[in-house]
Residue frames relative to the residue before (quaternion, step in Angstrom):
aa qw qx qy qz dx dy dz
M 1.0000 0.0000 0.0000 0.0000 0.00 0.00 0.00
L 0.6936 0.4641 -0.2847 0.4716 3.55 0.69 -1.06
Y 0.6304 0.5477 -0.3301 0.4401 3.55 1.01 -0.85
L 0.6503 0.5146 -0.3158 0.4612 3.58 0.96 -0.86
L 0.6508 0.5104 -0.3214 0.4611 3.57 0.93 -0.84
T 0.6584 0.5041 -0.3140 0.4624 3.56 0.93 -0.87
S 0.6520 0.5179 -0.3119 0.4576 3.54 0.93 -0.94
W 0.6600 0.5028 -0.3097 0.4645 3.59 0.91 -0.90
N 0.6412 0.5275 -0.3202 0.4561 3.57 1.01 -0.86
I 0.6630 0.4855 -0.3059 0.4808 3.59 0.90 -0.87
N 0.6374 0.5293 -0.3260 0.4552 3.57 0.97 -0.86
T 0.6611 0.4935 -0.3073 0.4744 3.60 0.92 -0.85
S 0.6414 0.5208 -0.3267 0.4590 3.57 0.95 -0.85
S 0.6417 0.5196 -0.3242 0.4617 3.58 0.96 -0.85
T 0.6552 0.5095 -0.3175 0.4586 3.57 0.91 -0.89
L 0.6753 0.4753 -0.2974 0.4792 3.58 0.92 -0.85
H 0.6223 0.5507 -0.3415 0.4393 3.57 1.02 -0.78
Y 0.7151 0.3702 -0.2367 0.5437 3.56 0.88 -0.95
């Protein structure tokens, strides 16, 4: 669960960054 949240958070940050 925590891993999924972290992964989603990083994925969202990457999308916003680019």
